[in-house]
C-alpha positions in Angstrom: 33.7 14.1 10.4 33.8 17.0 13.1 36.1 17.1 16.2 33.5 17.0 18.2 32.4 13.3 16.7 35.9 12.3 17.4 36.1 12.8 20.4 32.6 11.3 20.7 34.2 8.0 19.4 37.2 8.3 21.2 35.3 8.3 24.4 34.1 5.1 24.0 30.8 5.8 25.4 29.3 4.6 22.2 29.2 0.9 20.7 31.6 1.7 17.9 31.3 -1.9 16.4 27.4 -0.9 16.1 28.1 2.0 14.5 30.5 -0.1 12.1 28.2 -2.4 10.6 25.2 0.2 9.9 27.9 2.1 8.2 28.4 -0.8 6.5 24.9 -1.7 5.8 23.5 -1.9 2.0 21.1 1.0 3.0 23.3 3.3 5.7 22.9 5.5 2.5 18.9 5.6 2.7 19.2 5.6 6.0 21.1 9.3 5.9 19.0 10.4 3.5 15.4 9.4 5.7 17.2 11.4 8.8 17.8 14.8 6.5 14.7 14.4 4.9 13.2 14.0 8.8 15.6 17.1 10.3 15.0 19.2 7.0 11.4 19.0 7.6 11.1 18.2 4.2 8.1 15.8 4.0 6.7 17.8 6.7 6.3 20.9 4.5 4.7 18.3 1.9 2.2 16.8 4.2 1.0 20.4 5.2 0.3 20.8 2.0 -1.6 18.4 1.1 -3.6 18.8 4.5 -4.5 22.4 2.8 -5.9 20.9 -0.1 -7.6 18.2 1.6 -9.5 20.8 3.7 -10.4 22.5 0.2 -11.0 19.8 -1.7 -13.9 18.9 1.4 -15.0 22.3 2.0 -15.9 21.9 -1.5 -17.5 19.4 -1.7 -20.1 19.6 1.3 -20.8 23.5 0.0 -22.1 21.5 -3.5 -23.7 18.8 -1.9 -25.8 18.4 1.8 -24.1 15.7 3.1 -26.8 15.8 5.8 -29.4 15.2 3.1 -29.6 11.1 2.2 -30.3 9.5 -0.9 -33.3 7.5 -1.2 -31.6 4.0 -1.5 -34.6 1.3 -2.7 -34.9 -2.8 -2.2 -37.9 -4.5 -3.6 -38.7 -7.0 -1.3 -41.7 -9.5 -1.5 -44.3 -7.0 -0.5 -43.8 -4.6 -3.1 -42.8 -1.8 -0.9 -39.8 0.1 -0.4 -37.6 -0.6 2.4 -36.0 2.7 3.8 -33.6 3.4 6.5 -33.9 6.3 7.9 -35.6 9.3 6.9 -34.7 9.2 3.1 -35.5 11.8 0.3 -36.6 11.9 -3.2 -37.7 8.4 -3.4 -39.9 7.4 -5.8 -41.3 4.1 -4.3 -44.2 3.5 -2.7 -44.1 3.6 0.6 
């Protein structure tokens, strides 16, 4: 423990009972590891990597498939006609 940390404890400005309970808690080491990950920005680097991968994949899918073109989803009704939603392309049923 650093001299500065000891000075803070001696000054009495912290709830030392709470600090003691935190240190004794079974998940305290996990808390420290999570804090280290956050402070060292380990996770944010991975998130940036995944976001970049997602962007590339999204652009690839958009370039391969025109997202403005709708696929015909037909359902026969009692009238035997194809019910369409908006303007659909590629419909083989009679309208």
